[in-house]
VOBA-1610 file (N, C-alpha, C; in pm, whole numbers, padded with zeros to 5 digits, always signed):
BEGIN
Unk-06964+01822-03991Unk-07103+01822-03907Unk-07035+01870-03750Unk-07075+01980-03704Unk-07034+02020-03567Unk-07135+01996-03476Unk-07111+01893-03373Unk-07197+01853-03290Unk-07168+01870-03162Unk-07265+01903-03068Unk-07265+01922-02928Unk-07348+01840-02853Unk-07294+01750-02754Unk-07356+01673-02665Unk-07410+01731-02537Unk-07532+01750-02560Unk-07575+01840-02407Unk-07570+01743-02302Unk-07518+01787-02173Unk-07523+01735-02048Unk-07457+01571-02075Unk-07343+01570-02100Unk-07263+01453-02136Unk-07295+01350-02000Unk-07323+01393-01884Unk-07330+01305-01785Unk-07436+01218-01815Unk-07535+01238-01886Unk-07655+01171-01905Unk-07627+01042-02022Unk-07527+01037-02093Unk-07486+00961-02202Unk-07394+00846-02124Unk-07401+00727-02203Unk-07325+00609-02162Unk-07174+00668-02210Unk-07095+00624-02111Unk-06962+00634-02160Unk-06911+00595-02298Unk-06963+00471-02324Unk-06935+00398-02480Unk-06983+00510-02561Unk-07103+00576-02548Unk-07176+00659-02658Unk-07098+00804-02676Unk-07059+00835-02559Unk-06940+00946-02560Unk-06836+00907-02630Unk-06773+00798-02621Unk-06656+00739-02689Unk-06677+00741-02841Unk-06799+00682-02883Unk-06830+00685-03011Unk-06846+00809-03075Unk-06904+00915-03032Unk-06911+01044-03070Unk-06777+01101-03074Unk-06694+01098-02989Unk-06545+01148-02978Unk-06474+01075-03100Unk-06506+00946-03136Unk-06430+00894-03239Unk-06450+00925-03372Unk-06601+00960-03408Unk-06652+00972-03519Unk-06696+01125-03564Unk-06700+01196-03465Unk-06758+01349-03496Unk-06653+01446-03433Unk-06650+01562-03500Unk-06594+01667-03418Unk-06687+01721-03319Unk-06665+01740-03194Unk-06745+01817-03109Unk-06700+01939-03073Unk-06825+02034-03052Unk-06806+02171-03043Unk-06875+02206-02922Unk-06862+02327-02869Unk-06958+02392-02780Unk-07099+02435-02851Unk-07193+02462-02754Unk-07339+02455-02812Unk-07354+02574-02912Unk-07292+02667-02898Unk-07298+02805-02972Unk-07227+02778-03137Unk-07119+02682-03143Unk-07078+02671-03258Unk-07137+02534-03330Unk-07196+02458-03263Unk-07258+02352-03324Unk-07354+02371-03432Unk-07387+02270-03530Unk-07497+02279-03614Unk-07592+02177-03550Unk-07540+02070-03480Unk-07643+01971-03420Unk-07637+01973-03280Unk-07738+01959-03215Unk-07732+01946-03044Unk-07809+01795-03027Unk-07725+01715-02963Unk-07768+01570-02939Unk-07796+01558-02800Unk-07921+01513-02767Unk-07970+01515-02607Unk-07993+01386-02575Unk-07998+01372-02452Unk-08054+01243-02380Unk-08121+01264-02240Unk-08207+01388-02285Unk-08276+01400-02129Unk-08410+01481-02177Unk-08483+01511-02090Unk-08622+01581-02117Unk-08623+01707-02072Unk-08512+01779-02053Unk-08532+01923-02012Unk-08576+01998-02145Unk-08654+02108-02139Unk-08686+02177-02245Unk-08566+02217-02336Unk-08601+02251-02465Unk-08469+02310-02535Unk-08558+02378-02651Unk-08492+02481-02657Unk-08554+02608-02787Unk-08442+02647-02850Unk-08412+02598-02966Unk-08308+02640-03065Unk-08357+02654-03197Unk-08420+02753-03238Unk-08467+02748-03383Unk-08395+02742-03509Unk-08253+02774-03469Unk-08169+02760-03593Unk-08054+02615-03576Unk-08102+02500-03507Unk-08014+02408-03502Unk-08121+02261-03505Unk-08050+02168-03559Unk-08114+02049-03572Unk-08078+01972-03423Unk-08198+01907-03381Unk-08174+01855-03261Unk-08201+01690-03266Unk-08108+01612-03212Unk-08115+01474-03222Unk-08123+01414-03085Unk-08228+01324-03086Unk-08267+01259-02939Unk-08304+01121-02964Unk-08319+01045-02839Unk-08335+00887-02848Unk-08478+00894-02784Unk-08584+00989-02736Unk-08686+00973-02656Unk-08793+00933-02748Unk-08887+00883-02675Unk-09014+00853-02752Unk-09117+00984-02751Unk-09061+01094-02695Unk-09152+01219-02683Unk-09071+01322-02738Unk-09116+01422-02807Unk-09055+01524-02830Unk-09107+01647-02808Unk-09205+01672-02726Unk-09278+01787-02667Unk-09186+01883-02619Unk-09074+01839-02543Unk-09010+01931-02490Unk-08887+02001-02596Unk-08905+01980-02723Unk-08799+02033-02815Unk-08869+02113-02912Unk-08813+02240-02907Unk-08848+02340-03012Unk-08706+02380-03093Unk-08705+02312-03199Unk-08596+02334-03313Unk-08624+02337-03438Unk-08544+02390-03534Unk-08561+02382-03662Unk-08598+02272-03718Unk-08527+02153-03669Unk-08559+02025-03734Unk-08531+01947-03577Unk-08618+01829-03582Unk-08590+01736-03488Unk-08570+01580-03550Unk-08465+01501-03520Unk-08432+01379-03563Unk-08437+01284-03461Unk-08545+01197-03453Unk-08575+01099-03340Unk-08487+00972-03391Unk-08398+00923-03302Unk-08307+00799-03363Unk-08385+00675-03327Unk-08501+00688-03293Unk-08560+00541-03264Unk-08617+00508-03395Unk-08655+00614-03506Unk-08716+00586-03623Unk-08834+00546-03632Unk-08930+00570-03543Unk-09055+00523-03552Unk-09166+00609-03502Unk-09281+00611-03564Unk-09375+00686-03538Unk-09436+00657-03384Unk-09425+00718-03296Unk-09459+00673-03164Unk-09569+00770-03109Unk-09623+00842-03214Unk-09731+00947-03151Unk-09853+00878-03064Unk-09853+00747-03101Unk-09969+00666-03029Unk-09880+00564-02965Unk-09884+00584-02830Unk-09795+00472-02758Unk-09877+00344-02717Unk-09978+00333-02770Unk-10050+00207-02751Unk-09966+00059-02782Unk-09910+00085-02903Unk-09835-00043-02945Unk-09737-00092-02851Unk-09664+00022-02805Unk-09551-00010-02733Unk-09590-00062-02602Unk-09697-00012-02523Unk-09748-00083-02401Unk-09792-00187-02419Unk-09866-00224-02551Unk-09903-00343-02562Unk-09800-00471-02580Unk-09695-00422-02654Unk-09572-00524-02680Unk-09508-00548-02540Unk-09509-00429-02445Unk-09430-00458-02323Unk-09527-00576-02253Unk-09643-00535-02255Unk-09739-00651-02169Unk-09735-00779-02225Unk-09754-00802-02375Unk-09729-00918-02431Unk-09589-00994-02390Unk-09485-00933-02383Unk-09352-01004-02326Unk-09361-01031-02162Unk-09425-00965-02089Unk-09440-00955-01960Unk-09519-01099-01934Unk-09623-01126-02002Unk-09713-01232-02017Unk-09615-01365-02065Unk-09568-01337-02163Unk-09488-01455-02243Unk-09376-01500-02132Unk-09306-01417-02082Unk-09184-01449-02001Unk-09229-01520-01866Unk-09346-01446-01794Unk-09389-01530-01683Unk-09450-01663-01719Unk-09514-01670-01824Unk-09568-01806-01852Unk-09461-01918-01897Unk-09377-01872-01962Unk-09264-01967-02038Unk-09171-01995-01934Unk-09112-01909-01851Unk-09003-01930-01747Unk-09046-01938-01601Unk-09173-01897-01585Unk-09205-01915-01434Unk-09326-02004-01427Unk-09398-02008-01532Unk-09492-02149-01558Unk-09627-02080-01480Unk-09627-01956-01478Unk-09744-01911-01376Unk-09835-01816-01445Unk-09939-01736-01406Unk-10035-01635-01449Unk-09965-01495-01390Unk-09990-01396-01473Unk-09945-01262-01416Unk-10039-01199-01313Unk-10189-01242-01314Unk-10272-01225-01221Unk-10203-01217-01068Unk-10218-01118-00994Unk-10150-01106-00866Unk-10020-01072-00837Unk-09939-01080-00946Unk-09785-01050-00955Unk-09785-00896-00952Unk-09658-00857-00901Unk-09633-00710-00876Unk-09523-00682-00991Unk-09562-00581-01084Unk-09477-00532-01191Unk-09414-00392-01132Unk-09283-00401-01159Unk-09212-00279-01131Unk-09178-00195-01256Unk-09182-00079-01264Unk-09174+00011-01397Unk-09064+00115-01345Unk-08968+00139-01412Unk-08859+00225-01399Unk-08919+00348-01493Unk-08930+00454-01427Unk-08989+00553-01507Unk-09167+00556-01531Unk-09214+00667-01549Unk-09352+00680-01523Unk-09412+00776-01619Unk-09356+00770-01746Unk-09407+00837-01863Unk-09537+00807-01905Unk-09560+00851-02053Unk-09678+00818-02109Unk-09695+00645-02120Unk-09576+00588-02183Unk-09584+00426-02201Unk-09615+00361-02079Unk-09531+00411-01956Unk-09552+00338-01824Unk-09688+00350-01796Unk-09759+00455-01810Unk-09878+00474-01749Unk-10001+00396-01829Unk-09969+00388-01965Unk-10055+00305-02030Unk-10041+00164-02006Unk-09895+00121-01985Unk-09868-00037-01935Unk-09945-00037-01812Unk-09920+00048-01711Unk-09989+00034-01589Unk-10166+00004-01589Unk-10201+00062-01665Unk-10383+00051-01701Unk-10396-00096-01741Unk-10308-00139-01860Unk-10320-00267-01889Unk-10307-00382-01810Unk-10179-00380-01719Unk-10154-00487-01603Unk-10244-00475-01518Unk-10310-00369-01467Unk-10404-00369-01364Unk-10539-00416-01395Unk-10561-00427-01539Unk-10671-00474-01585Unk-10675-00641-01568Unk-10513-00694-01572Unk-10506-00817-01559Unk-10483-00875-01440Unk-10502-00775-01314Unk-10504-00817-01192Unk-10373-00815-01131Unk-10277-00726-01191Unk-10149-00712-01146Unk-10126-00594-01066Unk-10037-00604-00966Unk-10007-00476-00893Unk-09900-00413-00936Unk-09879-00281-00971Unk-09811-00200-01041Unk-09737-00112-00926Unk-09598-00120-00934Unk-09527-00011-00878Unk-09431+00039-00944Unk-09383+00164-00916Unk-09297+00237-01026Unk-09191+00338-00955Unk-09094+00383-01015Unk-08990+00477-00959Unk-08972+00568-01073Unk-08968+00708-01025Unk-08962+00807-01117Unk-08897+00935-01059Unk-08782+00989-01104Unk-08712+01095-01065Unk-08782+01219-01084Unk-08875+01247-01165Unk-08936+01366-01171Unk-09062+01368-01103Unk-09054+01466-00969Unk-09174+01462-00879Unk-09298+01494-00951Unk-09276+01570-01054Unk-09419+01623-01132Unk-09523+01497-01183Unk-09431+01388-01208Unk-09500+01274-01255Unk-09578+01194-01157Unk-09528+01209-01010Unk-09596+01139-00913Unk-09714+01172-00853Unk-09748+01268-00910Unk-09878+01373-00829Unk-10003+01266-00845Unk-10075+01243-00726Unk-10181+01172-00694Unk-10180+01030-00716Unk-10069+00974-00692Unk-10033+00812-00690Unk-09970+00770-00563Unk-10017+00656-00503Unk-09946+00595-00405Unk-09854+00463-00444Unk-09831+00452-00581Unk-09762+00327-00601Unk-09613+00358-00627Unk-09560+00488-00587Unk-09438+00534-00619Unk-09312+00489-00513Unk-09219+00413-00550Unk-09117+00361-00488Unk-08986+00396-00532Unk-08874+00412-00424Unk-08748+00453-00467Unk-08692+00329-00567Unk-08584+00350-00664Unk-08527+00250-00747Unk-08471+00136-00639Unk-08418+00135-00552Unk-08371+00038-00440Unk-08498-00046-00405Unk-08590+00004-00360Unk-08726-00065-00324Unk-08777-00118-00444Unk-08765-00089-00565Unk-08829-00156-00673Unk-08754-00290-00706
//
């Protein structure tokens, strides 16, 4: 199997090491499989694209393999599990309620937006950081990662 890692700088060094040890890496034109770890659009009708993202709207390919192995077309369950864990950890370790607490989210995609709605209904303040400026339109809760 001929594999191409697109934008190696987006992969953890251990991930790159794993691919180098277990697969033959090629340039994009020679590869049968393109492994991505970003949300930049890709249009490759003759190759398999492998990703680990919850969304695959940015991928147009012969076939897409999502490494998460889950059907995440409805992201309600993911946001609910995150909220449940936040409540659990706050109650168990802090012995406090979540109402009035500030929740910081890294990234502001579909899951984070749904999580934000749930958290706000419980009286939490939500702030977030996101590198993609298009995701930040119309909100005032955006912060830098350092501020978060």
